[in-house]
C-alpha positions as CSV (number, residue, x, y, z in Angstrom):
1,X,204.7,215.1,187.7
2,X,204.0,211.8,189.4
3,X,203.6,208.2,188.2
4,X,204.9,204.7,188.3
5,X,207.2,203.2,185.6
6,X,209.2,200.1,185.0
7,X,212.3,202.1,184.7
8,X,213.5,205.7,185.2
9,X,216.6,207.0,183.5
10,X,218.3,210.0,185.1
11,X,219.8,212.4,182.6
12,X,218.9,212.9,178.9
13,X,222.4,212.8,177.5
14,X,223.0,210.5,174.6
15,X,223.9,207.5,176.8
16,X,220.8,208.0,178.9
17,X,218.7,208.2,175.8
18,X,220.3,205.0,174.4
19,X,219.6,203.1,177.6
20,X,216.0,204.3,177.6
21,X,215.5,203.4,173.9
22,X,216.7,199.8,174.4
23,X,214.7,199.3,177.6
24,X,211.6,200.5,175.8
25,X,212.2,198.3,172.8
26,X,212.2,195.4,175.2
27,X,208.8,196.4,176.4
28,X,209.6,198.4,179.5
29,X,207.6,201.5,180.4
30,X,210.5,204.0,180.6
31,X,210.8,207.6,181.7
32,X,213.8,209.9,181.0
33,X,214.3,212.9,183.3
34,X,216.5,215.7,182.1
35,X,217.3,218.7,184.3
36,X,218.0,221.2,181.4
37,X,215.5,222.6,179.0
38,X,216.8,220.5,176.1
39,X,218.1,217.0,175.6
40,X,221.6,215.9,174.8
41,X,223.8,216.6,177.8
42,X,227.1,217.7,176.3
43,X,225.9,216.7,172.8
44,X,223.7,219.7,172.1
45,X,223.1,222.4,169.5
46,X,222.1,225.8,170.8
47,X,221.4,229.2,169.1
48,X,223.4,231.2,171.6
49,X,223.7,234.1,169.2
50,X,220.8,235.0,166.8
51,X,221.1,233.0,163.6
52,X,224.2,231.0,164.7
53,X,223.9,227.5,166.0
54,X,226.8,226.3,168.2
55,X,227.7,222.7,169.1
56,X,228.3,224.1,172.6
57,X,230.4,221.2,174.0
58,X,231.0,218.1,171.9
59,X,231.5,219.1,168.3
60,X,232.6,216.1,166.1
61,X,231.6,212.4,165.9
62,X,233.4,209.2,165.2
63,X,233.0,206.9,168.1
64,X,229.2,206.5,167.8
65,X,228.8,202.7,167.6
66,X,227.5,201.5,164.2
67,X,225.4,198.8,165.9
68,X,223.4,201.6,167.7
69,X,223.0,203.5,164.5
70,X,221.7,200.4,162.8
71,X,219.5,199.0,165.6
72,X,217.9,202.3,166.4
73,X,217.7,203.2,162.7
74,X,219.1,206.7,163.5
75,X,219.3,207.9,159.9
76,X,215.5,207.5,159.7
77,X,215.3,209.8,162.7
78,X,217.4,212.5,161.1
79,X,221.0,211.5,161.7
80,X,223.3,212.4,158.9
81,X,227.1,212.5,159.4
82,X,229.1,214.7,157.0
83,X,232.8,213.7,156.5
84,X,235.5,215.8,158.1
85,X,238.4,215.7,155.7
86,X,241.8,215.7,157.4
87,X,243.8,217.9,159.8
88,X,245.6,221.1,159.0
89,X,248.4,222.1,161.4
90,X,250.0,225.6,160.9
91,X,253.7,225.8,162.0
92,X,255.4,228.8,163.6
93,X,258.0,229.0,160.8
94,X,255.4,229.6,158.2
95,X,255.1,226.1,156.9
96,X,252.3,223.6,157.7
97,X,251.3,219.9,157.8
98,X,248.1,219.0,156.1
99,X,246.9,215.4,156.3
100,X,243.7,214.4,154.4
101,X,241.6,211.4,153.9
102,X,243.3,210.8,150.5
103,X,246.1,208.4,151.6
104,X,248.4,209.1,148.6
105,X,248.1,212.9,149.1
106,X,248.9,212.6,152.8
107,X,252.0,210.5,152.0
108,X,253.2,213.1,149.6
109,X,252.6,215.8,152.2
110,X,254.4,213.9,155.0
111,X,257.3,213.2,152.6
112,X,257.8,217.0,152.3
113,X,258.9,216.8,155.9
114,X,260.4,213.3,156.0
115,X,260.5,210.5,153.4
116,X,261.1,208.1,156.2
117,X,258.0,209.2,158.0
118,X,255.9,208.9,154.8
119,X,256.9,205.2,154.7
120,X,256.3,204.7,158.4
121,X,252.9,206.4,158.3
122,X,251.4,203.6,156.2
123,X,252.8,200.9,158.4
124,X,251.6,202.8,161.5
125,X,248.1,203.1,160.1
126,X,247.8,199.4,159.5
127,X,249.1,198.6,163.0
128,X,246.6,200.9,164.6
129,X,243.7,199.6,162.6
130,X,244.7,196.0,163.7
131,X,245.0,197.2,167.4
132,X,241.6,198.9,167.1
133,X,240.0,195.8,165.7
134,X,241.4,193.7,168.6
135,X,240.0,196.2,171.1
136,X,236.7,196.8,169.4
137,X,234.9,193.7,170.8
138,X,235.8,194.9,174.3
139,X,233.7,198.0,173.8
140,X,230.5,195.9,173.7
141,X,231.5,193.7,176.6
142,X,230.3,194.0,180.2
143,X,233.7,193.9,182.0
144,X,234.3,190.7,184.0
145,X,235.1,190.9,187.6
146,X,238.6,189.2,188.0
147,X,238.0,188.7,191.8
148,X,234.7,186.9,191.2
149,X,234.4,183.1,191.7
150,X,231.7,183.0,189.0
151,X,233.0,180.7,186.3
152,X,231.4,182.9,183.7
153,X,233.7,185.8,184.6
154,X,236.7,183.5,184.4
155,X,235.6,182.3,181.0
156,X,235.4,185.9,179.8
157,X,238.9,186.6,181.0
158,X,240.1,183.4,179.4
159,X,238.5,184.4,176.1
160,X,240.3,187.8,176.1
161,X,243.6,186.0,176.9
162,X,243.1,183.5,174.1
163,X,242.4,186.4,171.6
164,X,245.5,188.1,172.8
165,X,247.5,184.9,172.2
166,X,246.4,184.8,168.6
167,X,248.2,188.1,168.0
168,X,251.7,188.1,166.6
169,X,254.5,188.8,169.0
170,X,254.8,192.3,167.5
171,X,251.1,193.0,167.9
172,X,251.2,191.8,171.5
173,X,254.1,194.2,172.2
174,X,252.2,197.0,170.6
175,X,249.1,196.4,172.7
176,X,251.2,196.4,175.8
177,X,252.9,199.6,174.8
178,X,249.5,201.3,174.0
179,X,248.3,200.4,177.5
180,X,251.4,201.8,179.3
181,X,253.4,204.3,177.3
182,X,253.0,208.0,176.7
183,X,251.6,209.1,173.3
184,X,254.9,210.8,172.4
185,X,257.1,207.8,173.4
186,X,254.9,205.5,171.4
187,X,255.0,207.7,168.3
188,X,258.7,208.2,168.7
189,X,259.1,204.5,167.7
190,X,257.5,205.3,164.3
191,X,258.2,208.9,163.4
192,X,260.9,211.6,163.5
193,X,258.9,214.7,162.3
194,X,258.1,216.8,165.4
195,X,254.9,218.5,164.1
196,X,253.5,215.1,162.9
197,X,254.1,213.6,166.4
198,X,252.7,216.7,168.1
199,X,249.5,216.7,166.1
200,X,249.0,212.9,166.4
201,X,249.8,212.9,170.1
202,X,247.0,215.5,170.7
203,X,244.4,212.7,170.6
204,X,246.1,211.1,173.6
205,X,245.4,213.9,176.0
206,X,241.7,214.6,175.3
207,X,239.7,214.2,178.5
208,X,242.8,213.6,180.7
209,X,244.8,215.8,183.0
210,X,248.0,214.5,181.5
211,X,250.6,215.7,179.0
212,X,251.7,214.2,175.7
213,X,254.7,212.8,177.5
214,X,252.7,211.3,180.4
215,X,252.5,207.4,180.6
216,X,249.0,206.1,179.7
217,X,248.2,208.6,177.0
218,X,249.0,206.2,174.3
219,X,245.8,204.3,175.2
220,X,243.7,207.4,174.9
221,X,245.2,207.8,171.4
222,X,244.0,204.3,170.6
223,X,240.6,205.1,172.2
224,X,240.1,207.9,169.6
225,X,241.5,205.7,166.8
226,X,238.7,203.2,167.2
227,X,236.2,205.6,165.7
228,X,234.6,204.7,162.4
229,X,232.1,206.0,159.9
230,X,230.6,203.6,157.4
231,X,233.2,201.0,158.4
232,X,236.2,203.2,157.9
233,X,238.4,203.3,160.9
234,X,239.8,206.6,162.2
235,X,237.1,208.6,160.3
236,X,235.6,211.7,161.8
237,X,232.5,213.6,160.9
238,X,230.2,216.5,161.6
239,X,226.5,215.8,162.3
240,X,224.3,217.8,160.1
241,X,222.6,220.2,162.5
242,X,225.3,220.0,165.1
243,X,225.9,217.4,167.7
244,X,222.4,218.0,169.1
245,X,221.1,216.3,166.0
246,X,222.6,213.0,167.3
247,X,220.8,213.3,170.6
248,X,217.6,214.3,168.8
249,X,217.8,211.3,166.6
250,X,218.3,208.9,169.5
251,X,215.4,210.7,171.3
252,X,213.3,210.2,168.3
253,X,214.0,206.4,168.3
254,X,213.3,206.3,172.0
255,X,210.0,208.1,171.7
256,X,209.0,205.8,168.9
257,X,209.7,202.8,171.2
258,X,207.4,204.4,173.8
259,X,209.8,206.3,176.1
260,X,208.4,209.3,177.9
261,X,210.9,212.2,178.0
262,X,210.6,215.1,180.4
263,X,212.9,218.2,180.3
264,X,213.2,220.7,183.0
265,X,212.9,217.8,185.4
266,X,215.9,217.7,187.7
267,X,216.3,214.8,190.1
268,X,217.1,215.6,193.7
269,X,217.2,212.2,195.3
270,X,217.0,208.5,194.5
271,X,214.3,206.9,196.6
272,X,215.3,203.9,198.6
273,X,213.0,201.2,200.1
274,X,214.7,198.6,202.3
275,X,218.0,199.1,200.5
276,X,216.6,199.0,197.0
277,X,216.0,201.9,194.5
278,X,212.3,202.5,194.2
279,X,212.1,205.8,192.2
280,X,213.2,209.4,192.5
281,X,212.3,212.7,194.1
282,X,212.4,215.6,191.6
283,X,213.8,219.0,192.5
284,X,210.2,220.4,192.6
285,X,209.3,217.8,195.3
286,X,207.3,215.4,193.0
287,X,207.8,211.6,193.5
288,X,208.1,209.2,190.6
289,X,208.3,205.5,191.3
290,X,210.0,202.7,189.3
291,X,211.4,199.2,189.8
292,X,214.7,200.2,188.1
293,X,216.6,203.5,188.2
294,X,219.5,204.0,185.7
295,X,221.7,207.1,186.2
296,X,223.7,208.5,183.3
297,X,225.3,211.0,185.7
298,X,228.8,210.5,187.1
299,X,229.4,208.5,190.3
300,X,229.9,211.6,192.5
301,X,226.5,213.1,191.6
302,X,224.8,209.7,191.6
303,X,226.1,208.3,194.9
304,X,227.2,211.2,197.0
305,X,224.4,213.6,196.1
306,X,221.4,211.6,195.0
307,X,221.8,208.4,197.1
308,X,223.8,209.6,200.1
309,X,227.0,208.2,201.5
310,X,225.1,206.9,204.6
311,X,223.3,204.4,202.4
312,X,226.5,203.0,200.9
313,X,229.4,200.8,202.0
314,X,232.3,202.8,203.4
315,X,234.8,201.3,201.1
316,X,232.7,202.0,198.1
317,X,232.3,205.7,199.2
318,X,236.0,206.0,199.6
319,X,236.6,204.6,196.1
320,X,234.1,207.0,194.6
321,X,235.9,209.8,196.4
322,X,239.2,208.7,194.8
323,X,237.7,208.5,191.3
324,X,239.6,211.0,189.2
325,X,237.6,213.6,187.3
326,X,240.0,216.6,187.0
327,X,238.5,218.5,184.1
328,X,241.1,220.0,181.9
329,X,239.2,221.3,178.8
330,X,237.4,224.4,177.7
331,X,235.6,225.6,174.6
332,X,235.4,228.8,172.7
333,X,232.6,229.1,170.1
334,X,232.7,231.9,167.6
335,X,230.3,233.5,165.2
336,X,232.3,235.0,162.3
337,X,231.4,237.0,159.2
338,X,234.3,235.7,157.1
339,X,236.7,232.8,157.1
340,X,240.0,232.9,159.0
341,X,243.0,233.5,156.8
342,X,246.1,231.4,157.9
343,X,249.5,232.9,157.0
344,X,251.0,229.5,156.3
345,X,248.3,228.6,153.7
346,X,246.3,231.7,152.8
347,X,242.8,231.7,151.4
348,X,239.5,229.9,151.8
349,X,240.9,226.5,150.6
350,X,239.8,223.0,151.4
351,X,242.3,222.9,154.3
352,X,239.6,224.8,156.3
353,X,237.0,222.0,155.8
354,X,238.8,219.6,158.1
355,X,240.2,220.0,161.7
356,X,242.7,222.8,162.3
357,X,245.1,221.8,165.0
358,X,247.2,224.4,166.9
359,X,249.9,221.9,167.9
360,X,253.1,223.1,166.3
361,X,255.5,221.0,168.3
362,X,255.8,218.4,171.0
363,X,257.5,220.9,173.3
364,X,254.7,223.4,172.7
365,X,252.2,220.7,173.8
366,X,254.1,219.8,176.9
367,X,254.6,223.4,177.9
368,X,250.8,223.9,177.7
369,X,250.5,221.0,180.2
370,X,253.2,222.6,182.4
371,X,250.9,225.6,183.0
372,X,248.0,223.4,184.0
373,X,250.1,221.3,186.4
374,X,250.6,224.5,188.4
375,X,247.0,225.5,188.4
376,X,246.9,227.9,185.5
377,X,245.2,227.7,182.1
378,X,247.7,227.3,179.2
379,X,249.1,230.6,178.0
380,X,249.7,228.9,174.6
381,X,247.1,226.2,174.6
382,X,246.5,223.2,172.3
383,X,243.4,224.1,170.2
384,X,241.4,221.9,167.9
385,X,239.2,223.9,165.5
386,X,236.4,223.0,163.1
387,X,234.3,225.3,160.9
388,X,231.2,223.2,160.5
389,X,229.4,225.7,158.3
390,X,231.7,224.8,155.4
391,X,229.9,221.5,155.4
392,X,226.6,222.5,156.9
393,X,225.6,226.1,155.9
394,X,222.3,225.8,157.9
395,X,224.2,226.5,161.1
396,X,224.7,230.2,160.3
397,X,223.2,233.0,158.1
398,X,224.4,233.0,154.4
399,X,228.0,234.0,154.1
400,X,228.6,233.7,157.8
401,X,230.3,230.9,159.8
402,X,230.5,229.1,163.1
403,X,234.0,228.3,164.4
404,X,234.3,225.7,167.2
405,X,237.5,225.7,169.3
406,X,238.2,222.9,171.7
407,X,240.9,224.0,174.2
408,X,243.4,222.2,176.4
409,X,244.5,222.9,179.1
410,X,241.9,224.6,181.2
411,X,242.1,223.0,184.7
412,X,239.0,223.0,186.8
413,X,241.0,224.0,189.9
414,X,242.8,227.3,189.3
415,X,245.6,228.1,191.8
416,X,245.1,231.7,192.6
417,X,241.8,232.8,191.0
418,X,238.4,231.5,189.9
419,X,236.8,230.8,186.6
420,X,234.2,233.4,187.2
421,X,236.9,236.1,187.0
422,X,239.2,234.3,184.5
423,X,236.6,233.4,181.8
424,X,237.2,236.3,179.5
425,X,240.9,236.4,180.0
426,X,240.9,232.7,179.0
427,X,238.8,233.5,175.9
428,X,241.3,236.3,175.0
429,X,244.2,233.9,175.3
430,X,242.5,231.4,172.9
431,X,241.8,234.1,170.3
432,X,245.3,235.6,170.6
433,X,246.8,232.1,170.1
434,X,244.8,231.4,166.9
435,X,245.4,235.0,165.7
436,X,249.2,234.3,165.7
437,X,248.4,232.0,162.8
438,X,245.4,233.7,161.3
439,X,245.9,237.5,161.8
440,X,242.5,238.5,160.5
441,X,240.6,236.5,163.2
442,X,239.9,239.4,165.6
443,X,238.4,241.5,162.9
444,X,235.8,238.9,161.8
445,X,234.4,237.9,165.2
446,X,230.7,238.8,165.7
447,X,230.2,236.9,168.9
448,X,232.1,234.5,171.2
449,X,230.9,232.0,173.8
450,X,233.5,231.0,176.4
451,X,232.8,227.7,178.1
452,X,235.0,226.9,181.1
453,X,235.2,223.7,183.2
454,X,233.1,225.4,185.8
455,X,230.4,226.1,183.2
456,X,230.5,222.4,182.1
457,X,229.9,221.5,185.8
458,X,227.2,224.1,186.5
459,X,225.2,223.9,183.3
460,X,225.8,220.4,181.9
461,X,226.3,218.4,185.1
462,X,229.9,217.3,184.3
463,X,231.6,217.2,187.7
464,X,234.8,219.2,187.7
465,X,234.2,219.8,184.0
466,X,235.5,216.4,182.9
467,X,234.1,215.8,179.4
468,X,234.4,212.0,179.9
469,X,232.9,211.8,183.4
470,X,236.3,210.6,184.6
471,X,239.7,210.3,183.1
472,X,240.6,207.5,180.8
473,X,243.7,206.4,182.7
474,X,244.8,202.8,183.2
475,X,243.5,202.6,186.7
476,X,240.0,203.7,185.5
477,X,239.5,201.4,182.6
478,X,237.6,198.2,181.8
479,X,236.9,196.3,185.1
480,X,238.2,199.2,187.2
481,X,235.7,201.8,185.7
482,X,234.4,203.6,187.7
483,X,235.6,201.7,190.8
484,X,237.0,198.1,191.4
485,X,234.3,195.5,191.9
486,X,231.5,197.7,190.4
487,X,232.3,197.9,186.7
488,X,229.3,195.9,185.5
489,X,226.8,198.8,185.5
490,X,225.1,197.6,188.7
491,X,225.8,199.4,192.0
492,X,225.7,198.5,195.7
493,X,222.0,199.7,195.7
494,X,219.8,197.0,194.3
495,X,217.8,198.2,191.3
496,X,220.2,201.2,190.7
497,X,222.4,201.1,187.7
498,X,225.0,203.4,186.0
499,X,224.7,204.0,182.3
500,X,226.9,207.1,181.6
501,X,230.4,207.7,180.4
502,X,231.8,206.9,183.8
503,X,231.3,203.3,183.0
504,X,233.1,201.1,180.5
505,X,234.1,201.9,177.8
506,X,234.3,205.6,178.6
507,X,233.6,208.9,177.0
508,X,233.0,210.5,173.7
509,X,229.8,210.4,171.7
510,X,229.8,206.6,171.6
511,X,226.6,205.3,173.1
512,X,228.3,202.0,174.1
513,X,227.9,202.7,177.8
514,X,224.2,203.2,177.5
515,X,223.7,200.2,175.3
516,X,225.8,197.9,177.5
517,X,224.0,199.1,180.6
518,X,220.6,198.4,179.0
519,X,221.7,194.9,178.1
520,X,222.9,194.3,181.6
521,X,219.6,195.6,183.1
522,X,217.5,193.4,180.8
523,X,219.6,190.4,181.5
524,X,219.4,190.8,185.3
525,X,215.9,192.1,185.7
526,X,212.9,190.3,184.3
527,X,209.6,192.1,183.9
528,X,206.5,191.1,181.9
529,X,206.0,193.0,178.7
530,X,203.6,195.9,178.8
């Protein structure tokens, strides 16, 4: 294909589609180029096994910004989010912890383990909602550059400082702790029940190569706490039709606005003309021209592969090389002909309709990280399981189910082997671990799909298999994401912007990166309406 456009967006993941939709709504002739045969990036639904539709990578939704849902009218384009009710955690001693969306029921459940924790849980929930509300406006903000002499940047920083000053002393201390502490150390201040802390701390390690006791993981816990559905904080859901339905809804809104979307159209190079982006060269050799190029890929792919280090400042190239990706997650998707039967709570009860967390203790979680630190996948991993067919039967044949298992840790760099040889052994390890709690699992599996970090890199373009296009650690947040001095979606190449999860505010099916980037592009680049 050839042609000339106002803007080209590289990558048809959900952030790229969001950017394209907003650019087109502003009157820009916009083209999206996606390398794979279908849209969505890591938010895809695929029929890998006949009759069974897997959310291959991302599998739940909470962080998708309500303003994007509203402005793009995503429900009209097919988006429907089904509530995910609670988290069930089986214990090794035959007991369990089962937190649900019913607050009173959850308090009674926690009180079985600790009356003190049942009281603290309510206070903790209020504090985290307050912290999330303080941080929420930052999600929509283009990060200011603290080294800039532009008075507007200083005014932004002053505004954040003034908002911080309005918090109580306790709230200020909590915000500081969330930015610096480990998830476990932070939770230790509230709770005494080990399994409660282990299950809650799990949110702090998603997308990081860190353990639950590693400093900085408390912020990741807050990052996941900022999700909301219909205004309810800390609510999680399952998209009807799998996570690909989210991408398809955004694509529908984009097409309605006039975006042209091409799949099977991988980009090989960003075209440069006198130091400015002027279009792209496709992998098939075709040239496509545009005044603006927005890449939803990570910095390594964008700058070192598609632009070339020789066209960039040396210091910037060094910073990109230091940017931490370090994928640590894998996925096992199962087609099953019956439901798993957990020893600690037998039967096909409502506990299977929420998340099922294999996180029986803090020490268990930290030992899983110990394996990864030394270049091995976890022999007893943390596993987050959902069975979406209990809410959305359309994903499998009648009476059958899909079981989605997110696994940590699966380090991209294995010490003494490769993922091509370790894939099935990793899958066996995951199945064995779940079967310790649900002994019938091995008998009901019809098919399994094992997704390693190497698969995430090769198939989905996630360098080193990092699901957030870069870790959410303190040195890679806000005005430091992806690198210092270049956190405002623009890049050293004029006319080239980043709009993926490697930018502020980071990963998850959020869309904020794409929306923020589009707003920055439209503010800095004026074109006549078409």
